[in-house]
N, C-alpha and C positions, 0 to 999 in steps of 0.2 A: 395582498397589499390593500385592496379596497375594503376587505373585512376589517382589517386593523384600523383603518381610518374611520370607518363607520363606528367601530367600538369606542375609539377614543372620543369621537364626537358625541356619542350618547353619554359616555361617562362625564364629559365636560358639561353637558346640559344638566345632568343629574347633580353635579357639584354646584353649579350655578344656582339651581333651584333651591338647594339646601342652604346656600349662603344667603339668598334673598330671605328665606324664612328666618334665618338666624338674625339677620340685620333688622327685620321687621319686629321680631320678638324683643330685641335689645331696645329698639325705639319705643316700644310699649312700656318696657320697664323704666326707661328714663322719663317718659311722660308721666307714669304713675308716681314715680318718686318726686318729680317736680310738683305734681298736684298735692302730694302729701306735705311737702315743704310749704307750699303756698297756703294750705289750710291751717297749718300750725302757726304761720306768721300772722294770720288774721285773728 
């Protein structure tokens, strides 16, 4: 039982880390798109 809980906890941490990287990447994409729009507006 303890091994299953430990495995689930490790997997949850791995998925959380992956999600953070995905959100960070999406934030960078939105920022670069906003910069491109701002440059073209000027």
